Biopython code that builds the backbone (N, CA, C, O; Angstrom):
import numpy as np
from Bio.PDB.StructureBuilder import StructureBuilder

atoms = [
    (1, "UNK", "N", (-14.027, 7.454, -7.224)),
    (1, "UNK", "CA", (-13.635, 5.824, -7.361)),
    (1, "UNK", "C", (-15.150, 5.735, -7.515)),
    (1, "UNK", "O", (-15.544, 4.968, -6.637)),
    (2, "UNK", "N", (-15.902, 6.065, -8.051)),
    (2, "UNK", "CA", (-17.227, 5.057, -7.900)),
    (2, "UNK", "C", (-16.944, 3.690, -8.968)),
    (2, "UNK", "O", (-17.822, 2.827, -8.956)),
    (3, "UNK", "N", (-15.906, 3.506, -9.761)),
    (3, "UNK", "CA", (-16.217, 2.298, -10.004)),
    (3, "UNK", "C", (-14.953, 1.361, -9.135)),
    (3, "UNK", "O", (-14.836, 0.301, -9.750)),
    (4, "UNK", "N", (-14.361, 1.382, -8.399)),
    (4, "UNK", "CA", (-13.761, 1.282, -7.482)),
    (4, "UNK", "C", (-15.290, 0.776, -6.433)),
    (4, "UNK", "O", (-15.797, -0.341, -6.333)),
    (5, "UNK", "N", (-15.645, 1.910, -5.864)),
    (5, "UNK", "CA", (-17.095, 0.894, -5.038)),
    (5, "UNK", "C", (-17.668, 0.175, -5.724)),
    (5, "UNK", "O", (-18.051, -0.885, -5.228)),
    (6, "UNK", "N", (-17.889, 0.397, -6.819)),
    (6, "UNK", "CA", (-19.077, -0.452, -7.674)),
    (6, "UNK", "C", (-18.267, -1.951, -7.743)),
    (6, "UNK", "O", (-18.910, -2.970, -7.495)),
    (7, "UNK", "N", (-17.077, -2.016, -8.031)),
    (7, "UNK", "CA", (-16.258, -3.565, -7.934)),
    (7, "UNK", "C", (-16.394, -4.084, -6.561)),
    (7, "UNK", "O", (-16.805, -5.239, -6.451)),
    (8, "UNK", "N", (-16.143, -3.485, -5.606)),
    (8, "UNK", "CA", (-16.068, -4.017, -4.262)),
    (8, "UNK", "C", (-17.463, -4.869, -3.551)),
    (8, "UNK", "O", (-17.569, -5.880, -2.857)),
    (9, "UNK", "N", (-18.565, -3.741, -4.206)),
    (9, "UNK", "CA", (-19.951, -4.751, -4.417)),
    (9, "UNK", "C", (-19.937, -5.644, -5.206)),
    (9, "UNK", "O", (-20.285, -6.768, -4.842)),
    (10, "UNK", "N", (-19.536, -5.402, -6.490)),
    (10, "UNK", "CA", (-19.864, -6.842, -6.871)),
    (10, "UNK", "C", (-18.910, -7.969, -6.384)),
    (10, "UNK", "O", (-19.306, -9.115, -6.175)),
    (11, "UNK", "N", (-17.575, -7.545, -6.213)),
    (11, "UNK", "CA", (-16.863, -8.862, -5.253)),
    (11, "UNK", "C", (-17.760, -9.373, -4.238)),
    (11, "UNK", "O", (-17.885, -10.591, -4.113)),
    (12, "UNK", "N", (-18.417, -8.538, -3.478)),
    (12, "UNK", "CA", (-19.170, -9.178, -2.583)),
    (12, "UNK", "C", (-20.375, -9.946, -2.674)),
    (12, "UNK", "O", (-20.795, -10.723, -1.816)),
    (13, "UNK", "N", (-20.983, -9.629, -3.948)),
    (13, "UNK", "CA", (-22.166, -10.354, -4.481)),
    (13, "UNK", "C", (-21.612, -11.453, -5.369)),
    (13, "UNK", "O", (-22.062, -12.597, -5.448)),
    (14, "UNK", "N", (-20.892, -11.106, -5.826)),
    (14, "UNK", "CA", (-20.006, -13.083, -6.148)),
    (14, "UNK", "C", (-19.853, -13.822, -5.158)),
    (14, "UNK", "O", (-20.140, -15.017, -5.231)),
    (15, "UNK", "N", (-19.471, -13.381, -4.271)),
    (15, "UNK", "CA", (-18.886, -14.067, -2.722)),
    (15, "UNK", "C", (-20.526, -14.811, -1.980)),
    (15, "UNK", "O", (-20.693, -15.909, -1.450)),
    (16, "UNK", "N", (-21.349, -13.874, -2.191)),
    (16, "UNK", "CA", (-23.042, -14.434, -1.607)),
    (16, "UNK", "C", (-23.064, -15.371, -2.804)),
    (16, "UNK", "O", (-23.162, -16.568, -2.534)),
    (17, "UNK", "N", (-22.986, -15.004, -4.137)),
    (17, "UNK", "CA", (-23.889, -16.261, -4.791)),
    (17, "UNK", "C", (-23.414, -17.474, -4.409)),
    (17, "UNK", "O", (-24.129, -18.384, -3.989)),
    (18, "UNK", "N", (-22.077, -17.531, -4.557)),
    (18, "UNK", "CA", (-21.059, -19.062, -4.510)),
    (18, "UNK", "C", (-21.448, -19.813, -3.105)),
    (18, "UNK", "O", (-21.447, -21.040, -3.012)),
    (19, "UNK", "N", (-21.840, -18.779, -1.831)),
    (19, "UNK", "CA", (-22.435, -18.948, -0.757)),
    (19, "UNK", "C", (-21.224, -19.448, 0.035)),
    (19, "UNK", "O", (-21.042, -20.355, 0.847)),
    (20, "UNK", "N", (-20.229, -18.196, -0.702)),
    (20, "UNK", "CA", (-18.762, -18.043, 0.392)),
    (20, "UNK", "C", (-18.994, -17.086, 1.232)),
    (20, "UNK", "O", (-18.038, -17.041, 2.006)),
    (21, "UNK", "N", (-20.225, -15.829, 1.635)),
    (21, "UNK", "CA", (-20.611, -15.567, 2.336)),
    (21, "UNK", "C", (-20.960, -15.738, 3.838)),
    (21, "UNK", "O", (-21.980, -16.395, 4.049)),
    (22, "UNK", "N", (-20.390, -15.332, 4.761)),
    (22, "UNK", "CA", (-20.458, -15.886, 6.703)),
    (22, "UNK", "C", (-21.402, -15.299, 7.313)),
    (22, "UNK", "O", (-21.347, -14.081, 7.144)),
    (23, "UNK", "N", (-22.096, -15.577, 7.839)),
    (23, "UNK", "CA", (-23.038, -14.802, 8.916)),
    (23, "UNK", "C", (-21.966, -14.742, 10.489)),
    (23, "UNK", "O", (-22.331, -13.975, 11.380)),
    (24, "UNK", "N", (-20.935, -15.430, 10.652)),
    (24, "UNK", "CA", (-20.739, -15.350, 11.189)),
    (24, "UNK", "C", (-19.289, -14.912, 11.602)),
    (24, "UNK", "O", (-18.716, -15.992, 11.460)),
    (25, "UNK", "N", (-18.225, -13.946, 12.063)),
    (25, "UNK", "CA", (-17.556, -13.573, 12.209)),
    (25, "UNK", "C", (-16.065, -14.045, 12.349)),
    (25, "UNK", "O", (-16.012, -14.831, 13.294)),
    (26, "UNK", "N", (-15.074, -13.902, 11.884)),
    (26, "UNK", "CA", (-13.702, -15.041, 12.406)),
    (26, "UNK", "C", (-13.312, -14.508, 13.954)),
    (26, "UNK", "O", (-13.767, -13.434, 14.345)),
    (27, "UNK", "N", (-12.558, -15.216, 14.693)),
    (27, "UNK", "CA", (-12.334, -14.604, 16.129)),
    (27, "UNK", "C", (-11.212, -13.082, 15.957)),
    (27, "UNK", "O", (-10.557, -12.578, 15.045)),
    (28, "UNK", "N", (-11.389, -12.885, 16.905)),
    (28, "UNK", "CA", (-10.131, -11.175, 16.709)),
    (28, "UNK", "C", (-8.561, -12.031, 16.812)),
    (28, "UNK", "O", (-7.507, -11.395, 16.831)),
    (29, "UNK", "N", (-8.597, -13.319, 16.865)),
    (29, "UNK", "CA", (-7.169, -14.257, 17.125)),
    (29, "UNK", "C", (-7.164, -14.308, 15.376)),
    (29, "UNK", "O", (-6.155, -13.854, 14.836)),
    (30, "UNK", "N", (-7.854, -14.647, 14.825)),
    (30, "UNK", "CA", (-7.699, -14.964, 13.555)),
    (30, "UNK", "C", (-7.447, -13.818, 12.545)),
    (30, "UNK", "O", (-6.581, -13.668, 11.683)),
    (31, "UNK", "N", (-8.516, -13.045, 12.952)),
    (31, "UNK", "CA", (-8.621, -11.731, 12.127)),
    (31, "UNK", "C", (-6.725, -10.862, 12.491)),
    (31, "UNK", "O", (-6.122, -10.231, 11.623)),
    (32, "UNK", "N", (-6.361, -11.021, 13.463)),
    (32, "UNK", "CA", (-5.191, -10.551, 13.743)),
    (32, "UNK", "C", (-4.015, -10.902, 13.375)),
    (32, "UNK", "O", (-3.009, -10.229, 13.600)),
    (33, "UNK", "N", (-4.038, -12.277, 12.615)),
    (33, "UNK", "CA", (-2.550, -12.735, 11.613)),
    (33, "UNK", "C", (-2.007, -12.129, 11.284)),
    (33, "UNK", "O", (-2.710, -11.206, 10.873)),
    (34, "UNK", "N", (-0.603, -11.852, 11.064)),
    (34, "UNK", "CA", (0.541, -11.310, 10.517)),
    (34, "UNK", "C", (0.463, -11.898, 8.661)),
    (34, "UNK", "O", (0.436, -11.043, 7.775)),
    (35, "UNK", "N", (0.445, -12.841, 8.445)),
    (35, "UNK", "CA", (0.414, -13.564, 7.592)),
    (35, "UNK", "C", (-0.263, -12.740, 6.750)),
    (35, "UNK", "O", (-1.221, -12.058, 7.115)),
    (36, "UNK", "N", (0.465, -12.774, 4.916)),
    (36, "UNK", "CA", (-0.171, -11.877, 3.814)),
    (36, "UNK", "C", (-1.574, -12.982, 4.018)),
    (36, "UNK", "O", (-1.587, -14.064, 4.605)),
    (37, "UNK", "N", (-2.320, -12.514, 3.551)),
    (37, "UNK", "CA", (-3.924, -12.971, 3.557)),
    (37, "UNK", "C", (-4.582, -13.555, 4.625)),
    (37, "UNK", "O", (-5.731, -13.998, 4.644)),
    (38, "UNK", "N", (-3.576, -13.511, 5.713)),
    (38, "UNK", "CA", (-4.423, -14.400, 6.915)),
    (38, "UNK", "C", (-4.647, -15.932, 6.744)),
    (38, "UNK", "O", (-5.474, -16.663, 7.289)),
    (39, "UNK", "N", (-3.458, -16.271, 5.627)),
    (39, "UNK", "CA", (-2.983, -17.728, 5.234)),
    (39, "UNK", "C", (-3.444, -18.505, 6.142)),
    (39, "UNK", "O", (-4.267, -19.389, 5.903)),
    (40, "UNK", "N", (-2.700, -18.123, 7.912)),
    (40, "UNK", "CA", (-2.852, -19.601, 8.658)),
    (40, "UNK", "C", (-3.876, -19.503, 9.773)),
    (40, "UNK", "O", (-3.843, -20.349, 10.667)),
    (41, "UNK", "N", (-4.994, -18.312, 9.794)),
    (41, "UNK", "CA", (-6.217, -18.639, 10.176)),
    (41, "UNK", "C", (-7.741, -18.425, 9.213)),
    (41, "UNK", "O", (-8.902, -18.749, 9.462)),
    (42, "UNK", "N", (-7.103, -17.727, 8.026)),
    (42, "UNK", "CA", (-8.411, -17.614, 7.355)),
    (42, "UNK", "C", (-8.970, -18.272, 6.618)),
    (42, "UNK", "O", (-7.878, -18.340, 6.054)),
    (43, "UNK", "N", (-9.788, -19.025, 5.850)),
    (43, "UNK", "CA", (-9.914, -18.910, 3.963)),
    (43, "UNK", "C", (-9.863, -17.820, 3.507)),
    (43, "UNK", "O", (-10.023, -16.759, 4.110)),
    (44, "UNK", "N", (-9.623, -17.996, 2.344)),
    (44, "UNK", "CA", (-9.159, -16.606, 1.358)),
    (44, "UNK", "C", (-10.708, -16.494, 1.410)),
    (44, "UNK", "O", (-10.906, -16.146, 2.574)),
    (45, "UNK", "N", (-11.569, -16.565, 0.975)),
    (45, "UNK", "CA", (-12.728, -15.673, 0.919)),
    (45, "UNK", "C", (-13.266, -15.039, 2.694)),
    (45, "UNK", "O", (-14.006, -14.063, 2.813)),
    (46, "UNK", "N", (-12.841, -15.644, 3.623)),
    (46, "UNK", "CA", (-13.243, -15.204, 4.292)),
    (46, "UNK", "C", (-12.316, -13.873, 5.092)),
    (46, "UNK", "O", (-12.758, -13.074, 5.919)),
    (47, "UNK", "N", (-10.895, -13.959, 4.526)),
    (47, "UNK", "CA", (-9.939, -12.372, 4.308)),
    (47, "UNK", "C", (-10.683, -11.976, 3.458)),
    (47, "UNK", "O", (-11.157, -10.977, 3.999)),
    (48, "UNK", "N", (-11.313, -12.082, 2.100)),
    (48, "UNK", "CA", (-11.743, -11.049, 1.614)),
    (48, "UNK", "C", (-13.369, -10.803, 1.979)),
    (48, "UNK", "O", (-14.097, -10.273, 1.140)),
    (49, "UNK", "N", (-13.657, -11.038, 2.713)),
    (49, "UNK", "CA", (-14.938, -10.694, 3.324)),
    (49, "UNK", "C", (-14.549, -10.074, 4.568)),
    (49, "UNK", "O", (-15.417, -9.205, 4.651)),
    (50, "UNK", "N", (-13.918, -9.961, 5.454)),
    (50, "UNK", "CA", (-13.929, -9.889, 6.423)),
    (50, "UNK", "C", (-12.633, -8.637, 6.880)),
    (50, "UNK", "O", (-12.616, -7.964, 7.912)),
    (51, "UNK", "N", (-11.930, -8.623, 6.088)),
    (51, "UNK", "CA", (-10.684, -8.082, 6.174)),
    (51, "UNK", "C", (-10.596, -6.888, 4.754)),
    (51, "UNK", "O", (-10.731, -5.666, 4.828)),
    (52, "UNK", "N", (-10.330, -7.720, 3.516)),
    (52, "UNK", "CA", (-10.116, -6.879, 2.522)),
    (52, "UNK", "C", (-11.512, -5.867, 1.851)),
    (52, "UNK", "O", (-11.246, -4.748, 1.412)),
    (53, "UNK", "N", (-12.342, -6.163, 1.839)),
    (53, "UNK", "CA", (-13.473, -5.679, 1.772)),
    (53, "UNK", "C", (-13.718, -4.199, 2.168)),
    (53, "UNK", "O", (-13.598, -3.104, 1.619)),
    (54, "UNK", "N", (-14.238, -4.814, 3.737)),
    (54, "UNK", "CA", (-13.784, -3.660, 5.027)),
    (54, "UNK", "C", (-13.282, -2.496, 4.572)),
    (54, "UNK", "O", (-13.800, -1.438, 4.215)),
    (55, "UNK", "N", (-11.641, -3.079, 4.691)),
    (55, "UNK", "CA", (-10.431, -1.820, 4.421)),
    (55, "UNK", "C", (-10.837, -1.214, 3.224)),
    (55, "UNK", "O", (-11.206, -0.044, 3.332)),
    (56, "UNK", "N", (-10.866, -1.863, 1.797)),
    (56, "UNK", "CA", (-11.252, -0.884, 0.942)),
    (56, "UNK", "C", (-12.128, -0.165, 0.558)),
    (56, "UNK", "O", (-11.896, 0.768, -0.211)),
    (57, "UNK", "N", (-13.403, -0.465, 1.043)),
    (57, "UNK", "CA", (-14.485, 0.434, 1.295)),
    (57, "UNK", "C", (-14.007, 1.245, 2.575)),
    (57, "UNK", "O", (-15.044, 1.278, 3.237)),
    (58, "UNK", "N", (-13.612, 1.519, 2.873)),
    (58, "UNK", "CA", (-13.282, 2.300, 4.846)),
    (58, "UNK", "C", (-12.085, 3.486, 3.654)),
    (58, "UNK", "O", (-12.225, 4.705, 3.758)),
    (59, "UNK", "N", (-11.047, 2.916, 2.663)),
    (59, "UNK", "CA", (-10.291, 3.931, 2.547)),
    (59, "UNK", "C", (-11.160, 4.779, 1.710)),
    (59, "UNK", "O", (-11.282, 5.990, 1.894)),
    (60, "UNK", "N", (-11.896, 3.960, 0.576)),
    (60, "UNK", "CA", (-12.426, 5.154, -0.417)),
    (60, "UNK", "C", (-13.148, 5.938, 0.308)),
    (60, "UNK", "O", (-12.896, 7.140, 0.218)),
    (61, "UNK", "N", (-14.136, 5.543, 1.137)),
    (61, "UNK", "CA", (-14.840, 6.532, 2.365)),
    (61, "UNK", "C", (-13.900, 7.641, 2.643)),
    (61, "UNK", "O", (-14.312, 8.744, 2.285)),
    (62, "UNK", "N", (-13.106, 7.616, 3.022)),
    (62, "UNK", "CA", (-12.295, 8.384, 3.627)),
    (62, "UNK", "C", (-11.054, 8.876, 2.311)),
    (62, "UNK", "O", (-10.080, 9.626, 2.236)),
    (63, "UNK", "N", (-11.597, 8.197, 1.665)),
    (63, "UNK", "CA", (-10.241, 9.137, 0.874)),
    (63, "UNK", "C", (-9.171, 8.856, 0.790)),
    (63, "UNK", "O", (-8.283, 9.548, 0.291)),
    (64, "UNK", "N", (-9.078, 7.915, 1.209)),
    (64, "UNK", "CA", (-7.354, 7.685, 1.766)),
    (64, "UNK", "C", (-7.079, 7.017, 0.757)),
    (64, "UNK", "O", (-7.896, 6.579, -0.053)),
    (65, "UNK", "N", (-4.903, 6.784, 0.708)),
    (65, "UNK", "CA", (-4.320, 6.287, -0.404)),
    (65, "UNK", "C", (-4.427, 4.978, -0.663)),
    (65, "UNK", "O", (-4.569, 3.997, 0.067)),
    (66, "UNK", "N", (-4.365, 5.075, -1.447)),
    (66, "UNK", "CA", (-5.118, 3.790, -1.823)),
    (66, "UNK", "C", (-3.801, 2.984, -2.541)),
    (66, "UNK", "O", (-2.934, 3.641, -3.115)),
    (67, "UNK", "N", (-3.718, 1.201, -2.438)),
    (67, "UNK", "CA", (-2.511, 1.008, -2.665)),
    (67, "UNK", "C", (-2.030, 0.972, -4.778)),
    (67, "UNK", "O", (-2.679, 1.066, -5.820)),
    (68, "UNK", "N", (-0.134, 0.727, -4.291)),
    (68, "UNK", "CA", (-0.280, 0.963, -5.947)),
    (68, "UNK", "C", (-0.643, -0.086, -6.940)),
    (68, "UNK", "O", (-0.854, 0.000, -8.149)),
    (69, "UNK", "N", (-0.662, -1.073, -6.142)),
    (69, "UNK", "CA", (-0.861, -2.089, -7.395)),
    (69, "UNK", "C", (-1.698, -2.854, -6.280)),
    (69, "UNK", "O", (-1.602, -2.556, -5.089)),
    (70, "UNK", "N", (-2.557, -3.900, -6.772)),
    (70, "UNK", "CA", (-3.322, -5.153, -6.576)),
    (70, "UNK", "C", (-3.176, -6.141, -6.691)),
    (70, "UNK", "O", (-2.611, -6.268, -7.778)),
    (71, "UNK", "N", (-3.361, -7.369, -6.111)),
    (71, "UNK", "CA", (-2.659, -8.940, -7.323)),
    (71, "UNK", "C", (-3.798, -10.104, -5.963)),
    (71, "UNK", "O", (-3.524, -11.057, -5.233)),
    (72, "UNK", "N", (-4.989, -9.347, -6.233)),
    (72, "UNK", "CA", (-5.816, -10.529, -5.689)),
    (72, "UNK", "C", (-6.483, -11.002, -6.623)),
    (72, "UNK", "O", (-7.677, -10.835, -6.376)),
    (73, "UNK", "N", (-6.273, -11.659, -7.855)),
    (73, "UNK", "CA", (-6.895, -12.506, -8.667)),
    (73, "UNK", "C", (-5.684, -13.605, -8.440)),
    (73, "UNK", "O", (-5.889, -14.736, -7.998)),
    (74, "UNK", "N", (-4.368, -13.081, -8.821)),
    (74, "UNK", "CA", (-3.336, -13.941, -8.809)),
    (74, "UNK", "C", (-3.432, -15.411, -7.206)),
    (74, "UNK", "O", (-3.144, -16.606, -7.151)),
    (75, "UNK", "N", (-3.899, -14.558, -6.358)),
    (75, "UNK", "CA", (-4.108, -15.399, -5.206)),
    (75, "UNK", "C", (-5.032, -16.076, -5.141)),
    (75, "UNK", "O", (-4.962, -16.896, -4.225)),
    (76, "UNK", "N", (-6.226, -16.119, -5.936)),
    (76, "UNK", "CA", (-7.459, -16.298, -5.888)),
    (76, "UNK", "C", (-7.303, -17.649, -6.512)),
    (76, "UNK", "O", (-7.644, -18.728, -6.027)),
    (77, "UNK", "N", (-6.578, -17.351, -7.979)),
    (77, "UNK", "CA", (-6.680, -18.488, -9.054)),
    (77, "UNK", "C", (-5.708, -19.406, -8.009)),
    (77, "UNK", "O", (-5.867, -20.604, -8.242)),
    (78, "UNK", "N", (-4.959, -19.201, -7.161)),
    (78, "UNK", "CA", (-4.046, -20.584, -6.293)),
    (78, "UNK", "C", (-5.165, -20.831, -5.526)),
    (78, "UNK", "O", (-5.535, -22.002, -5.446)),
    (79, "UNK", "N", (-5.582, -20.249, -5.133)),
    (79, "UNK", "CA", (-6.584, -20.507, -4.118)),
    (79, "UNK", "C", (-7.820, -21.244, -4.509)),
    (79, "UNK", "O", (-8.386, -21.708, -3.519)),
    (80, "UNK", "N", (-8.576, -21.566, -5.939)),
    (80, "UNK", "CA", (-9.404, -21.844, -6.515)),
    (80, "UNK", "C", (-9.431, -23.171, -7.836)),
    (80, "UNK", "O", (-10.237, -23.656, -8.630)),
    (81, "UNK", "N", (-7.887, -23.341, -7.400)),
    (81, "UNK", "CA", (-7.218, -23.910, -8.828)),
    (81, "UNK", "C", (-7.882, -24.991, -9.475)),
    (81, "UNK", "O", (-8.217, -25.678, -8.510)),
    (82, "UNK", "N", (-8.215, -25.474, -10.317)),
    (82, "UNK", "CA", (-8.758, -26.589, -10.065)),
    (82, "UNK", "C", (-10.726, -26.316, -10.032)),
    (82, "UNK", "O", (-11.488, -27.219, -10.379)),
    (83, "UNK", "N", (-11.154, -25.135, -9.625)),
    (83, "UNK", "CA", (-12.586, -24.732, -9.349)),
    (83, "UNK", "C", (-12.365, -22.917, -10.437)),
    (83, "UNK", "O", (-12.749, -21.830, -10.005)),
    (84, "UNK", "N", (-11.850, -23.079, -11.462)),
    (84, "UNK", "CA", (-11.670, -21.808, -11.926)),
    (84, "UNK", "C", (-13.071, -21.718, -12.858)),
    (84, "UNK", "O", (-13.598, -20.643, -13.143)),
    (85, "UNK", "N", (-13.534, -22.897, -13.242)),
    (85, "UNK", "CA", (-15.188, -22.618, -13.746)),
    (85, "UNK", "C", (-16.267, -22.026, -13.198)),
    (85, "UNK", "O", (-16.999, -21.079, -13.484)),
    (86, "UNK", "N", (-16.140, -23.201, -11.930)),
    (86, "UNK", "CA", (-17.571, -23.101, -10.852)),
    (86, "UNK", "C", (-17.208, -21.357, -10.108)),
    (86, "UNK", "O", (-18.153, -20.705, -9.664)),
    (87, "UNK", "N", (-15.897, -20.841, -10.073)),
    (87, "UNK", "CA", (-15.463, -19.293, -9.354)),
    (87, "UNK", "C", (-14.900, -18.455, -10.487)),
    (87, "UNK", "O", (-14.062, -17.613, -10.164)),
    (88, "UNK", "N", (-15.181, -18.542, -11.563)),
    (88, "UNK", "CA", (-14.874, -17.480, -12.802)),
    (88, "UNK", "C", (-15.476, -15.873, -12.763)),
    (88, "UNK", "O", (-14.798, -14.883, -13.036)),
    (89, "UNK", "N", (-16.508, -15.865, -12.472)),
    (89, "UNK", "CA", (-17.440, -14.589, -12.032)),
    (89, "UNK", "C", (-16.448, -14.013, -11.044)),
    (89, "UNK", "O", (-15.967, -12.880, -11.055)),
    (90, "UNK", "N", (-16.258, -14.863, -10.306)),
    (90, "UNK", "CA", (-15.342, -14.139, -8.790)),
    (90, "UNK", "C", (-14.112, -13.597, -9.212)),
    (90, "UNK", "O", (-13.635, -12.536, -8.809)),
    (91, "UNK", "N", (-13.475, -14.585, -10.279)),
    (91, "UNK", "CA", (-12.164, -14.549, -10.806)),
    (91, "UNK", "C", (-12.228, -12.977, -11.690)),
    (91, "UNK", "O", (-11.457, -12.073, -11.369)),
    (92, "UNK", "N", (-12.982, -12.850, -12.530)),
    (92, "UNK", "CA", (-13.276, -11.862, -13.146)),
    (92, "UNK", "C", (-13.165, -10.479, -12.657)),
    (92, "UNK", "O", (-12.524, -9.567, -13.181)),
    (93, "UNK", "N", (-14.209, -10.425, -11.076)),
    (93, "UNK", "CA", (-14.338, -9.432, -10.185)),
    (93, "UNK", "C", (-13.292, -9.330, -10.086)),
    (93, "UNK", "O", (-12.840, -8.434, -10.799)),
    (94, "UNK", "N", (-12.461, -9.938, -9.398)),
    (94, "UNK", "CA", (-10.755, -9.306, -8.382)),
    (94, "UNK", "C", (-10.117, -9.165, -9.929)),
    (94, "UNK", "O", (-9.346, -8.205, -9.913)),
    (95, "UNK", "N", (-10.148, -9.558, -10.778)),
    (95, "UNK", "CA", (-9.011, -9.173, -11.407)),
    (95, "UNK", "C", (-9.243, -7.422, -12.571)),
    (95, "UNK", "O", (-8.456, -6.594, -13.031)),
    (96, "UNK", "N", (-10.832, -7.621, -12.602)),
    (96, "UNK", "CA", (-11.327, -5.787, -12.588)),
    (96, "UNK", "C", (-11.090, -5.010, -11.404)),
    (96, "UNK", "O", (-10.842, -3.804, -11.414)),
    (97, "UNK", "N", (-11.169, -5.705, -10.427)),
    (97, "UNK", "CA", (-10.019, -4.573, -9.285)),
    (97, "UNK", "C", (-8.669, -4.520, -9.648)),
    (97, "UNK", "O", (-7.936, -3.548, -9.826)),
    (98, "UNK", "N", (-8.546, -5.223, -9.696)),
    (98, "UNK", "CA", (-6.760, -5.386, -9.714)),
    (98, "UNK", "C", (-6.364, -4.645, -10.821)),
    (98, "UNK", "O", (-5.220, -4.216, -10.669)),
    (99, "UNK", "N", (-6.870, -4.334, -11.863)),
    (99, "UNK", "CA", (-6.809, -3.477, -13.164)),
    (99, "UNK", "C", (-6.954, -1.869, -12.380)),
    (99, "UNK", "O", (-6.085, -1.054, -12.068)),
    (100, "UNK", "N", (-8.262, -1.850, -12.251)),
    (100, "UNK", "CA", (-9.076, -0.297, -11.538)),
    (100, "UNK", "C", (-7.653, 0.307, -10.242)),
    (100, "UNK", "O", (-7.365, 1.472, -9.970)),
    (101, "UNK", "N", (-7.222, -0.577, -9.859)),
    (101, "UNK", "CA", (-6.733, -0.077, -8.832)),
    (101, "UNK", "C", (-5.175, 0.717, -9.680)),
    (101, "UNK", "O", (-4.650, 1.812, -9.480)),
    (102, "UNK", "N", (-4.838, -0.331, -10.579)),
    (102, "UNK", "CA", (-3.704, -0.438, -11.484)),
    (102, "UNK", "C", (-3.599, 1.403, -11.932)),
    (102, "UNK", "O", (-2.716, 2.234, -11.723)),
    (103, "UNK", "N", (-4.645, 1.472, -12.465)),
    (103, "UNK", "CA", (-5.212, 3.097, -13.158)),
    (103, "UNK", "C", (-5.963, 4.062, -12.323)),
    (103, "UNK", "O", (-6.682, 4.967, -12.748)),
    (104, "UNK", "N", (-5.690, 3.737, -10.950)),
    (104, "UNK", "CA", (-6.313, 4.300, -10.327)),
    (104, "UNK", "C", (-5.179, 5.697, -10.066)),
    (104, "UNK", "O", (-5.602, 6.848, -9.953)),
    (105, "UNK", "N", (-4.230, 5.465, -10.025)),
    (105, "UNK", "CA", (-3.076, 6.502, -9.554)),
    (105, "UNK", "C", (-3.192, 7.614, -10.578)),
    (105, "UNK", "O", (-2.445, 8.590, -10.517)),
]
sb = StructureBuilder()
sb.init_structure("model")
sb.init_model(0)
sb.init_chain("A")
sb.init_seg("    ")
for serial, (resi, resn, name, xyz) in enumerate(atoms, 1):
    if name == "N":
        sb.init_residue(resn, " ", resi, " ")
    sb.init_atom(name, np.array(xyz, "f"), 0.0, 1.0, " ", f" {name:<3s}", serial, name[0])
structure = sb.get_structure()
């Protein structure tokens, strides 16, 4: 799955370019949220950085089972409503990840 690994790196790059990459990890409590996307404890970009990207990288490295589908872009579109032009490259990268996951099976 080199294309998926490359896409994860592209998502990380876009977060960095947008200034959304943090050098400080959220608290253990924030990361332990049971809500989808940790909506009650994390910003969407923090969820991407500290949970989504590491988990997906780990699955790829361990050749673990991948999700059957991904709907990350719609969540991002909701989060960045009204700022689409500013985050367009990130939305494209997330949409491509969704597409690759859907075709990986």
